[in-house]
Every structure is written in C-alpha cells, then in structure tokens.
Backbone atoms as SQL, in Angstrom:
CREATE TABLE atoms (id INTEGER PRIMARY KEY, chain TEXT, resi INTEGER, resn TEXT, atom TEXT, x REAL, y REAL, z REAL);
INSERT INTO atoms VALUES
  (1, 'A', 1, 'MET', 'N', -1.131, 12.404, 20.823),
  (2, 'A', 1, 'MET', 'CA', -2.241, 12.564, 19.892),
  (3, 'A', 1, 'MET', 'C', -3.129, 13.717, 20.352),
  (4, 'A', 2, 'ALA', 'N', -3.682, 14.438, 19.392),
  (5, 'A', 2, 'ALA', 'CA', -4.602, 15.536, 19.708),
  (6, 'A', 2, 'ALA', 'C', -5.796, 14.988, 20.483),
  (7, 'A', 3, 'ASN', 'N', -6.388, 15.840, 21.295),
  (8, 'A', 3, 'ASN', 'CA', -7.549, 15.428, 22.086),
  (9, 'A', 3, 'ASN', 'C', -8.838, 15.431, 21.280),
  (10, 'A', 4, 'SER', 'N', -8.919, 16.307, 20.269),
  (11, 'A', 4, 'SER', 'CA', -10.144, 16.390, 19.474),
  (12, 'A', 4, 'SER', 'C', -9.838, 16.901, 18.073),
  (13, 'A', 5, 'VAL', 'N', -10.780, 16.657, 17.182),
  (14, 'A', 5, 'VAL', 'CA', -10.673, 17.164, 15.819),
  (15, 'A', 5, 'VAL', 'C', -10.685, 18.692, 15.841),
  (16, 'A', 6, 'ASP', 'N', -11.465, 19.287, 16.734),
  (17, 'A', 6, 'ASP', 'CA', -11.538, 20.746, 16.820),
  (18, 'A', 6, 'ASP', 'C', -10.165, 21.355, 17.102),
  (19, 'A', 7, 'GLU', 'N', -9.369, 20.664, 17.901),
  (20, 'A', 7, 'GLU', 'CA', -8.009, 21.116, 18.216),
  (21, 'A', 7, 'GLU', 'C', -7.148, 21.145, 16.945),
  (22, 'A', 8, 'VAL', 'N', -7.259, 20.108, 16.129),
  (23, 'A', 8, 'VAL', 'CA', -6.512, 20.024, 14.879),
  (24, 'A', 8, 'VAL', 'C', -6.975, 21.131, 13.930),
  (25, 'A', 9, 'ILE', 'N', -8.284, 21.320, 13.828),
  (26, 'A', 9, 'ILE', 'CA', -8.836, 22.352, 12.951),
  (27, 'A', 9, 'ILE', 'C', -8.364, 23.737, 13.393),
  (28, 'A', 10, 'ALA', 'N', -8.330, 23.980, 14.681),
  (29, 'A', 10, 'ALA', 'CA', -7.875, 25.276, 15.193),
  (30, 'A', 10, 'ALA', 'C', -6.435, 25.550, 14.758),
  (31, 'A', 11, 'LYS', 'N', -5.569, 24.549, 14.868),
  (32, 'A', 11, 'LYS', 'CA', -4.165, 24.705, 14.450),
  (33, 'A', 11, 'LYS', 'C', -4.058, 24.941, 12.954),
  (34, 'A', 12, 'LEU', 'N', -4.804, 24.156, 12.172),
  (35, 'A', 12, 'LEU', 'CA', -4.784, 24.335, 10.716),
  (36, 'A', 12, 'LEU', 'C', -5.283, 25.724, 10.327),
  (37, 'A', 13, 'SER', 'N', -6.396, 26.136, 10.916),
  (38, 'A', 13, 'SER', 'CA', -6.974, 27.448, 10.587),
  (39, 'A', 13, 'SER', 'C', -5.991, 28.572, 10.901),
  (40, 'A', 14, 'ALA', 'N', -5.373, 28.513, 12.062),
  (41, 'A', 14, 'ALA', 'CA', -4.405, 29.552, 12.443),
  (42, 'A', 14, 'ALA', 'C', -3.248, 29.592, 11.452),
  (43, 'A', 15, 'ALA', 'N', -2.731, 28.431, 11.083),
  (44, 'A', 15, 'ALA', 'CA', -1.605, 28.373, 10.151),
  (45, 'A', 15, 'ALA', 'C', -2.014, 28.870, 8.763),
  (46, 'A', 16, 'PHE', 'N', -3.160, 28.435, 8.275),
  (47, 'A', 16, 'PHE', 'CA', -3.610, 28.865, 6.949),
  (48, 'A', 16, 'PHE', 'C', -3.872, 30.364, 6.915),
  (49, 'A', 17, 'ASN', 'N', -4.435, 30.917, 7.973),
  (50, 'A', 17, 'ASN', 'CA', -4.698, 32.358, 8.013),
  (51, 'A', 17, 'ASN', 'C', -3.406, 33.173, 8.035),
  (52, 'A', 18, 'ARG', 'N', -2.347, 32.627, 8.615),
  (53, 'A', 18, 'ARG', 'CA', -1.046, 33.312, 8.613),
  (54, 'A', 18, 'ARG', 'C', -0.431, 33.341, 7.218),
  (55, 'A', 19, 'VAL', 'N', -0.653, 32.278, 6.436),
  (56, 'A', 19, 'VAL', 'CA', 0.027, 32.122, 5.155),
  (57, 'A', 19, 'VAL', 'C', -0.827, 32.576, 3.969),
  (58, 'A', 20, 'PHE', 'N', -2.126, 32.347, 4.033),
  (59, 'A', 20, 'PHE', 'CA', -3.001, 32.600, 2.884),
  (60, 'A', 20, 'PHE', 'C', -4.052, 33.654, 3.217),
  (61, 'A', 21, 'ASN', 'N', -4.227, 34.617, 2.321),
  (62, 'A', 21, 'ASN', 'CA', -5.284, 35.612, 2.544),
  (63, 'A', 21, 'ASN', 'C', -6.590, 35.212, 1.868),
  (64, 'A', 22, 'ASP', 'N', -6.603, 34.063, 1.194),
  (65, 'A', 22, 'ASP', 'CA', -7.823, 33.624, 0.499),
  (66, 'A', 22, 'ASP', 'C', -8.421, 32.355, 1.099),
  (67, 'A', 23, 'PHE', 'N', -8.006, 31.988, 2.303),
  (68, 'A', 23, 'PHE', 'CA', -8.553, 30.803, 2.973),
  (69, 'A', 23, 'PHE', 'C', -9.972, 31.100, 3.439),
  (70, 'A', 24, 'LYS', 'N', -10.920, 30.212, 3.100),
  (71, 'A', 24, 'LYS', 'CA', -12.340, 30.432, 3.401),
  (72, 'A', 24, 'LYS', 'C', -12.878, 29.570, 4.534),
  (73, 'A', 25, 'GLY', 'N', -12.229, 28.457, 4.806),
  (74, 'A', 25, 'GLY', 'CA', -12.712, 27.529, 5.819),
  (75, 'A', 25, 'GLY', 'C', -12.519, 26.105, 5.349),
  (76, 'A', 26, 'MET', 'N', -13.031, 25.141, 6.142),
  (77, 'A', 26, 'MET', 'CA', -12.848, 23.745, 5.759),
  (78, 'A', 26, 'MET', 'C', -13.970, 22.867, 6.301),
  (79, 'A', 27, 'TYR', 'N', -14.133, 21.766, 5.624),
  (80, 'A', 27, 'TYR', 'CA', -15.099, 20.752, 6.034),
  (81, 'A', 27, 'TYR', 'C', -14.359, 19.527, 6.540),
  (82, 'A', 28, 'VAL', 'N', -14.810, 18.992, 7.662),
  (83, 'A', 28, 'VAL', 'CA', -14.364, 17.684, 8.119),
  (84, 'A', 28, 'VAL', 'C', -15.437, 16.700, 7.676),
  (85, 'A', 29, 'PHE', 'N', -15.012, 15.580, 7.120),
  (86, 'A', 29, 'PHE', 'CA', -15.985, 14.560, 6.711),
  (87, 'A', 29, 'PHE', 'C', -15.417, 13.185, 7.048),
  (88, 'A', 30, 'GLY', 'N', -16.240, 12.181, 6.880),
  (89, 'A', 30, 'GLY', 'CA', -15.815, 10.832, 7.238),
  (90, 'A', 30, 'GLY', 'C', -16.067, 10.549, 8.709),
  (91, 'A', 31, 'ILE', 'N', -15.303, 9.642, 9.255),
  (92, 'A', 31, 'ILE', 'CA', -15.522, 9.138, 10.618),
  (93, 'A', 31, 'ILE', 'C', -15.350, 10.218, 11.689),
  (94, 'A', 32, 'HIS', 'N', -14.575, 11.255, 11.415),
  (95, 'A', 32, 'HIS', 'CA', -14.262, 12.256, 12.436),
  (96, 'A', 32, 'HIS', 'C', -15.324, 13.353, 12.601),
  (97, 'A', 33, 'THR', 'N', -16.446, 13.233, 11.934),
  (98, 'A', 33, 'THR', 'CA', -17.492, 14.253, 12.095),
  (99, 'A', 33, 'THR', 'C', -18.075, 14.251, 13.503),
  (100, 'A', 34, 'ASP', 'N', -17.787, 13.205, 14.273),
  (101, 'A', 34, 'ASP', 'CA', -18.247, 13.191, 15.668),
  (102, 'A', 34, 'ASP', 'C', -17.344, 14.037, 16.567),
  (103, 'A', 35, 'GLY', 'N', -16.245, 14.572, 15.993),
  (104, 'A', 35, 'GLY', 'CA', -15.355, 15.446, 16.749),
  (105, 'A', 35, 'GLY', 'C', -14.315, 14.721, 17.576),
  (106, 'A', 36, 'LYS', 'N', -14.410, 13.404, 17.634),
  (107, 'A', 36, 'LYS', 'CA', -13.487, 12.608, 18.450),
  (108, 'A', 36, 'LYS', 'C', -12.338, 12.083, 17.589),
  (109, 'A', 37, 'MET', 'N', -11.248, 11.790, 18.262),
  (110, 'A', 37, 'MET', 'CA', -10.116, 11.182, 17.581),
  (111, 'A', 37, 'MET', 'C', -10.354, 9.678, 17.488),
  (112, 'A', 38, 'HIS', 'N', -10.013, 9.114, 16.334),
  (113, 'A', 38, 'HIS', 'CA', -10.149, 7.679, 16.103),
  (114, 'A', 38, 'HIS', 'C', -8.779, 7.150, 15.716),
  (115, 'A', 39, 'GLU', 'N', -8.194, 6.330, 16.576),
  (116, 'A', 39, 'GLU', 'CA', -6.860, 5.805, 16.347),
  (117, 'A', 39, 'GLU', 'C', -6.795, 5.079, 15.009),
  (118, 'A', 40, 'ASP', 'N', -5.708, 5.291, 14.286),
  (119, 'A', 40, 'ASP', 'CA', -5.447, 4.655, 12.994),
  (120, 'A', 40, 'ASP', 'C', -6.409, 5.089, 11.885),
  (121, 'A', 41, 'GLU', 'N', -7.082, 6.203, 12.062),
  (122, 'A', 41, 'GLU', 'CA', -7.975, 6.745, 11.030),
  (123, 'A', 41, 'GLU', 'C', -7.520, 8.163, 10.683),
  (124, 'A', 42, 'ASP', 'N', -7.372, 8.439, 9.392),
  (125, 'A', 42, 'ASP', 'CA', -6.994, 9.779, 8.945),
  (126, 'A', 42, 'ASP', 'C', -8.160, 10.745, 9.118),
  (127, 'A', 43, 'ILE', 'N', -7.827, 11.992, 9.428),
  (128, 'A', 43, 'ILE', 'CA', -8.834, 13.045, 9.481),
  (129, 'A', 43, 'ILE', 'C', -9.003, 13.561, 8.057),
  (130, 'A', 44, 'GLU', 'N', -10.200, 13.427, 7.513),
  (131, 'A', 44, 'GLU', 'CA', -10.467, 13.857, 6.138),
  (132, 'A', 44, 'GLU', 'C', -11.010, 15.281, 6.147),
  (133, 'A', 45, 'ILE', 'N', -10.311, 16.154, 5.404),
  (134, 'A', 45, 'ILE', 'CA', -10.643, 17.580, 5.407),
  (135, 'A', 45, 'ILE', 'C', -10.624, 18.109, 3.984),
  (136, 'A', 46, 'ALA', 'N', -11.657, 18.857, 3.639),
  (137, 'A', 46, 'ALA', 'CA', -11.700, 19.601, 2.377),
  (138, 'A', 46, 'ALA', 'C', -11.553, 21.078, 2.719),
  (139, 'A', 47, 'GLY', 'N', -10.486, 21.700, 2.237),
  (140, 'A', 47, 'GLY', 'CA', -10.229, 23.112, 2.504),
  (141, 'A', 47, 'GLY', 'C', -10.615, 23.975, 1.324),
  (142, 'A', 48, 'LEU', 'N', -11.194, 25.142, 1.600),
  (143, 'A', 48, 'LEU', 'CA', -11.657, 26.034, 0.542),
  (144, 'A', 48, 'LEU', 'C', -10.810, 27.303, 0.470),
  (145, 'A', 49, 'PHE', 'N', -10.388, 27.636, -0.749),
  (146, 'A', 49, 'PHE', 'CA', -9.566, 28.803, -1.036),
  (147, 'A', 49, 'PHE', 'C', -10.115, 29.490, -2.282),
  (148, 'A', 50, 'ASP', 'N', -9.792, 30.767, -2.457),
  (149, 'A', 50, 'ASP', 'CA', -10.169, 31.446, -3.704),
  (150, 'A', 50, 'ASP', 'C', -9.360, 30.908, -4.874),
  (151, 'A', 51, 'ILE', 'N', -8.087, 30.588, -4.615),
  (152, 'A', 51, 'ILE', 'CA', -7.198, 30.063, -5.647),
  (153, 'A', 51, 'ILE', 'C', -6.615, 28.754, -5.142),
  (154, 'A', 52, 'GLU', 'N', -6.625, 27.745, -6.005),
  (155, 'A', 52, 'GLU', 'CA', -6.013, 26.455, -5.657),
  (156, 'A', 52, 'GLU', 'C', -5.170, 26.044, -6.854),
  (157, 'A', 53, 'ASP', 'N', -3.864, 25.976, -6.653),
  (158, 'A', 53, 'ASP', 'CA', -2.957, 25.608, -7.729),
  (159, 'A', 53, 'ASP', 'C', -1.726, 24.921, -7.154),
  (160, 'A', 54, 'LYS', 'N', -0.803, 24.577, -8.027),
  (161, 'A', 54, 'LYS', 'CA', 0.399, 23.846, -7.606),
  (162, 'A', 54, 'LYS', 'C', 1.193, 24.640, -6.567),
  (163, 'A', 55, 'ALA', 'N', 1.339, 25.922, -6.776),
  (164, 'A', 55, 'ALA', 'CA', 2.091, 26.756, -5.836),
  (165, 'A', 55, 'ALA', 'C', 1.443, 26.735, -4.448),
  (166, 'A', 56, 'LYS', 'N', 0.127, 26.801, -4.403),
  (167, 'A', 56, 'LYS', 'CA', -0.568, 26.760, -3.114),
  (168, 'A', 56, 'LYS', 'C', -0.374, 25.406, -2.441),
  (169, 'A', 57, 'ARG', 'N', -0.509, 24.322, -3.212),
  (170, 'A', 57, 'ARG', 'CA', -0.323, 22.981, -2.642),
  (171, 'A', 57, 'ARG', 'C', 1.086, 22.817, -2.084),
  (172, 'A', 58, 'GLU', 'N', 2.074, 23.394, -2.748),
  (173, 'A', 58, 'GLU', 'CA', 3.458, 23.312, -2.258),
  (174, 'A', 58, 'GLU', 'C', 3.623, 24.044, -0.928),
  (175, 'A', 59, 'GLN', 'N', 2.775, 25.013, -0.651),
  (176, 'A', 59, 'GLN', 'CA', 2.797, 25.702, 0.639),
  (177, 'A', 59, 'GLN', 'C', 1.961, 24.963, 1.686),
  (178, 'A', 60, 'ILE', 'N', 0.895, 24.313, 1.245),
  (179, 'A', 60, 'ILE', 'CA', -0.017, 23.612, 2.158),
  (180, 'A', 60, 'ILE', 'C', 0.643, 22.388, 2.780),
  (181, 'A', 61, 'TRP', 'N', 1.316, 21.565, 1.971),
  (182, 'A', 61, 'TRP', 'CA', 1.790, 20.263, 2.464),
  (183, 'A', 61, 'TRP', 'C', 2.767, 20.379, 3.635),
  (184, 'A', 62, 'PRO', 'N', 3.702, 21.335, 3.641),
  (185, 'A', 62, 'PRO', 'CA', 4.556, 21.444, 4.840),
  (186, 'A', 62, 'PRO', 'C', 3.776, 21.841, 6.098),
  (187, 'A', 63, 'ILE', 'N', 2.741, 22.642, 5.937),
  (188, 'A', 63, 'ILE', 'CA', 1.900, 23.027, 7.081),
  (189, 'A', 63, 'ILE', 'C', 1.204, 21.784, 7.633),
  (190, 'A', 64, 'ILE', 'N', 0.621, 21.009, 6.737),
  (191, 'A', 64, 'ILE', 'CA', -0.067, 19.773, 7.138),
  (192, 'A', 64, 'ILE', 'C', 0.930, 18.837, 7.833),
  (193, 'A', 65, 'GLY', 'N', 2.089, 18.660, 7.236),
  (194, 'A', 65, 'GLY', 'CA', 3.093, 17.758, 7.790),
  (195, 'A', 65, 'GLY', 'C', 3.531, 18.155, 9.191),
  (196, 'A', 66, 'LYS', 'N', 3.718, 19.449, 9.402),
  (197, 'A', 66, 'LYS', 'CA', 4.145, 19.925, 10.723),
  (198, 'A', 66, 'LYS', 'C', 3.065, 19.658, 11.771),
  (199, 'A', 67, 'ILE', 'N', 1.818, 19.916, 11.418),
  (200, 'A', 67, 'ILE', 'CA', 0.711, 19.685, 12.355),
  (201, 'A', 67, 'ILE', 'C', 0.546, 18.187, 12.622),
  (202, 'A', 68, 'GLU', 'N', 0.670, 17.371, 11.579),
  (203, 'A', 68, 'GLU', 'CA', 0.585, 15.918, 11.778),
  (204, 'A', 68, 'GLU', 'C', 1.656, 15.447, 12.765),
  (205, 'A', 69, 'THR', 'N', 2.871, 15.942, 12.596),
  (206, 'A', 69, 'THR', 'CA', 3.977, 15.547, 13.469),
  (207, 'A', 69, 'THR', 'C', 3.772, 16.049, 14.896),
  (208, 'A', 70, 'ASN', 'N', 3.445, 17.325, 15.028),
  (209, 'A', 70, 'ASN', 'CA', 3.300, 17.924, 16.355),
  (210, 'A', 70, 'ASN', 'C', 2.111, 17.380, 17.133),
  (211, 'A', 71, 'MET', 'N', 1.050, 17.003, 16.424),
  (212, 'A', 71, 'MET', 'CA', -0.167, 16.562, 17.102),
  (213, 'A', 71, 'MET', 'C', -0.376, 15.049, 17.032),
  (214, 'A', 72, 'ASP', 'N', 0.545, 14.344, 16.370),
  (215, 'A', 72, 'ASP', 'CA', 0.474, 12.892, 16.232),
  (216, 'A', 72, 'ASP', 'C', -0.861, 12.454, 15.619),
  (217, 'A', 73, 'VAL', 'N', -1.171, 13.026, 14.447),
  (218, 'A', 73, 'VAL', 'CA', -2.378, 12.690, 13.701),
  (219, 'A', 73, 'VAL', 'C', -2.010, 12.494, 12.234),
  (220, 'A', 74, 'CYS', 'N', -2.919, 11.916, 11.472),
  (221, 'A', 74, 'CYS', 'CA', -2.778, 11.809, 10.024),
  (222, 'A', 74, 'CYS', 'C', -3.939, 12.563, 9.394),
  (223, 'A', 75, 'ILE', 'N', -3.619, 13.420, 8.434),
  (224, 'A', 75, 'ILE', 'CA', -4.621, 14.268, 7.801),
  (225, 'A', 75, 'ILE', 'C', -4.637, 13.999, 6.301),
  (226, 'A', 76, 'ASP', 'N', -5.821, 13.717, 5.765),
  (227, 'A', 76, 'ASP', 'CA', -6.038, 13.686, 4.315),
  (228, 'A', 76, 'ASP', 'C', -6.666, 15.025, 3.969),
  (229, 'A', 77, 'PHE', 'N', -5.885, 15.902, 3.341),
  (230, 'A', 77, 'PHE', 'CA', -6.361, 17.264, 3.066),
  (231, 'A', 77, 'PHE', 'C', -6.565, 17.441, 1.577),
  (232, 'A', 78, 'TYR', 'N', -7.745, 17.938, 1.215),
  (233, 'A', 78, 'TYR', 'CA', -8.113, 18.166, -0.172),
  (234, 'A', 78, 'TYR', 'C', -8.351, 19.659, -0.367),
  (235, 'A', 79, 'PRO', 'N', -7.412, 20.378, -0.999),
  (236, 'A', 79, 'PRO', 'CA', -7.615, 21.812, -1.230),
  (237, 'A', 79, 'PRO', 'C', -8.472, 22.041, -2.471),
  (238, 'A', 80, 'TYR', 'N', -9.416, 22.955, -2.364),
  (239, 'A', 80, 'TYR', 'CA', -10.333, 23.264, -3.463),
  (240, 'A', 80, 'TYR', 'C', -10.616, 24.754, -3.530),
  (241, 'A', 81, 'THR', 'N', -11.088, 25.173, -4.716),
  (242, 'A', 81, 'THR', 'CA', -11.848, 26.409, -4.831),
  (243, 'A', 81, 'THR', 'C', -13.306, 25.977, -4.712),
  (244, 'A', 82, 'GLU', 'N', -14.223, 26.920, -4.526),
  (245, 'A', 82, 'GLU', 'CA', -15.652, 26.552, -4.457),
  (246, 'A', 82, 'GLU', 'C', -16.055, 25.792, -5.724),
  (247, 'A', 83, 'GLU', 'N', -15.588, 26.274, -6.871),
  (248, 'A', 83, 'GLU', 'CA', -15.954, 25.671, -8.153),
  (249, 'A', 83, 'GLU', 'C', -15.389, 24.257, -8.305),
  (250, 'A', 84, 'SER', 'N', -14.099, 24.072, -7.996),
  (251, 'A', 84, 'SER', 'CA', -13.502, 22.741, -8.152),
  (252, 'A', 84, 'SER', 'C', -14.073, 21.757, -7.130),
  (253, 'A', 85, 'PHE', 'N', -14.460, 22.249, -5.963),
  (254, 'A', 85, 'PHE', 'CA', -15.074, 21.405, -4.941),
  (255, 'A', 85, 'PHE', 'C', -16.385, 20.814, -5.457),
  (256, 'A', 86, 'LYS', 'N', -17.221, 21.647, -6.051),
  (257, 'A', 86, 'LYS', 'CA', -18.507, 21.178, -6.566),
  (258, 'A', 86, 'LYS', 'C', -18.332, 20.195, -7.719),
  (259, 'A', 87, 'LYS', 'N', -17.242, 20.325, -8.460),
  (260, 'A', 87, 'LYS', 'CA', -16.987, 19.420, -9.593),
  (261, 'A', 87, 'LYS', 'C', -16.505, 18.049, -9.143),
  (262, 'A', 88, 'ASP', 'N', -15.941, 17.932, -7.957),
  (263, 'A', 88, 'ASP', 'CA', -15.496, 16.640, -7.424),
  (264, 'A', 88, 'ASP', 'C', -16.707, 15.986, -6.758),
  (265, 'A', 89, 'GLU', 'N', -17.583, 15.445, -7.591),
  (266, 'A', 89, 'GLU', 'CA', -18.910, 15.007, -7.146),
  (267, 'A', 89, 'GLU', 'C', -18.881, 14.020, -5.983),
  (268, 'A', 90, 'GLU', 'N', -17.969, 13.069, -6.020),
  (269, 'A', 90, 'GLU', 'CA', -17.941, 12.034, -4.975),
  (270, 'A', 90, 'GLU', 'C', -17.679, 12.650, -3.599),
  (271, 'A', 91, 'ILE', 'N', -16.651, 13.456, -3.494),
  (272, 'A', 91, 'ILE', 'CA', -16.330, 14.078, -2.198),
  (273, 'A', 91, 'ILE', 'C', -17.368, 15.140, -1.860),
  (274, 'A', 92, 'TYR', 'N', -17.769, 15.937, -2.830),
  (275, 'A', 92, 'TYR', 'CA', -18.737, 17.006, -2.582),
  (276, 'A', 92, 'TYR', 'C', -20.032, 16.444, -1.991),
  (277, 'A', 93, 'GLU', 'N', -20.550, 15.379, -2.582),
  (278, 'A', 93, 'GLU', 'CA', -21.803, 14.791, -2.098),
  (279, 'A', 93, 'GLU', 'C', -21.652, 14.253, -0.679),
  (280, 'A', 94, 'GLU', 'N', -20.529, 13.586, -0.399),
  (281, 'A', 94, 'GLU', 'CA', -20.307, 13.062, 0.952),
  (282, 'A', 94, 'GLU', 'C', -20.217, 14.199, 1.963),
  (283, 'A', 95, 'VAL', 'N', -19.491, 15.246, 1.607),
  (284, 'A', 95, 'VAL', 'CA', -19.323, 16.385, 2.512),
  (285, 'A', 95, 'VAL', 'C', -20.655, 17.091, 2.743),
  (286, 'A', 96, 'MET', 'N', -21.423, 17.294, 1.701),
  (287, 'A', 96, 'MET', 'CA', -22.706, 17.990, 1.848),
  (288, 'A', 96, 'MET', 'C', -23.696, 17.161, 2.661),
  (289, 'A', 97, 'GLU', 'N', -23.579, 15.856, 2.582),
  (290, 'A', 97, 'GLU', 'CA', -24.487, 14.983, 3.327),
  (291, 'A', 97, 'GLU', 'C', -24.103, 14.882, 4.801),
  (292, 'A', 98, 'ASN', 'N', -22.798, 14.748, 5.084),
  (293, 'A', 98, 'ASN', 'CA', -22.384, 14.446, 6.454),
  (294, 'A', 98, 'ASN', 'C', -21.291, 15.346, 7.016),
  (295, 'A', 99, 'GLY', 'N', -20.749, 16.244, 6.216),
  (296, 'A', 99, 'GLY', 'CA', -19.610, 17.041, 6.660),
  (297, 'A', 99, 'GLY', 'C', -19.970, 18.131, 7.660),
  (298, 'A', 100, 'ILE', 'N', -18.951, 18.572, 8.392),
  (299, 'A', 100, 'ILE', 'CA', -19.085, 19.669, 9.352),
  (300, 'A', 100, 'ILE', 'C', -18.207, 20.812, 8.855),
  (301, 'A', 101, 'PHE', 'N', -18.782, 22.014, 8.715),
  (302, 'A', 101, 'PHE', 'CA', -18.019, 23.167, 8.238),
  (303, 'A', 101, 'PHE', 'C', -17.427, 23.943, 9.405),
  (304, 'A', 102, 'PHE', 'N', -16.167, 24.328, 9.241),
  (305, 'A', 102, 'PHE', 'CA', -15.467, 25.200, 10.177),
  (306, 'A', 102, 'PHE', 'C', -15.096, 26.460, 9.408),
  (307, 'A', 103, 'ASP', 'N', -15.460, 27.631, 9.932),
  (308, 'A', 103, 'ASP', 'CA', -15.134, 28.864, 9.226),
  (309, 'A', 103, 'ASP', 'C', -13.629, 29.117, 9.261),
  (310, 'A', 104, 'LYS', 'N', -13.187, 30.198, 8.637),
  (311, 'A', 104, 'LYS', 'CA', -11.748, 30.452, 8.516),
  (312, 'A', 104, 'LYS', 'C', -11.040, 30.634, 9.861),
  (313, 'A', 105, 'THR', 'N', -11.807, 30.922, 10.905),
  (314, 'A', 105, 'THR', 'CA', -11.204, 31.074, 12.244),
  (315, 'A', 105, 'THR', 'C', -11.137, 29.731, 12.979),
  (316, 'A', 106, 'GLY', 'N', -11.733, 28.698, 12.399),
  (317, 'A', 106, 'GLY', 'CA', -11.742, 27.377, 13.032),
  (318, 'A', 106, 'GLY', 'C', -12.976, 27.119, 13.862),
  (319, 'A', 107, 'LYS', 'N', -13.948, 28.017, 13.778),
  (320, 'A', 107, 'LYS', 'CA', -15.183, 27.844, 14.542),
  (321, 'A', 107, 'LYS', 'C', -16.122, 26.856, 13.841),
  (322, 'A', 108, 'ARG', 'N', -16.578, 25.869, 14.599),
  (323, 'A', 108, 'ARG', 'CA', -17.525, 24.861, 14.079),
  (324, 'A', 108, 'ARG', 'C', -18.851, 25.546, 13.799),
  (325, 'A', 109, 'MET', 'N', -19.367, 25.361, 12.595),
  (326, 'A', 109, 'MET', 'CA', -20.591, 26.055, 12.179),
  (327, 'A', 109, 'MET', 'C', -21.823, 25.167, 12.190),
  (328, 'A', 110, 'LYS', 'N', -21.679, 23.884, 12.425),
  (329, 'A', 110, 'LYS', 'CA', -22.848, 23.004, 12.398),
  (330, 'A', 110, 'LYS', 'C', -22.892, 22.152, 13.618);
C-alpha cells in the first residue's frame, strides 16, 4: 500500500502529464484530506481537464487501474472540466468546503 495520498497524487500527476496536455490538477476530498492512507477506504479525487469526454475517460481508466494495482490502493476518480465540475453541485460543494487542491505537477496547494 502507498505510504501517503501525496505519493498517489504524484504518480497520477506524472502519468496524466505524459498523456494529456490539458490536465490542470486535481482535488482530493473525503476522508483522505488528512494525507494519510485509510485501509478499506477509496481515495476520492476530482481531476480537472480542458476537455472531458468518452475518449478521455477511456484513456484515464487504464492509468487509474495501473496505479491502483501498483500501489495497492482504490481510487474513485471523477474527471471534469471546470464548467462540468461546478455543475455537479454535490461533489463541487464538498470539494470546495473540505478538498485539497494539487496542481498539475502534484504539488499540494493548501
């Protein structure tokens, strides 16, 4: 299992930056905002891109799966554009209230 959420975010950020030129960063929300790993709890992440569509999701899921396998974690990943993120009121409000933003390089911003 990964030692920290930051480790998982670093791997995701590196992979997304290799594949996508429109990756903007991601928010961790839920129980993992403390940065620690919690056994039997999925890491909830909202990722931001300029474009989010079926083709992008088909590229994202194998990346997520590989990281989950290699790091022995479970990730709930929600890909969004800025606009679609704001429209998903339930997740948007939770993320804005308690989420931690990581820039496209994986650096924790809060």
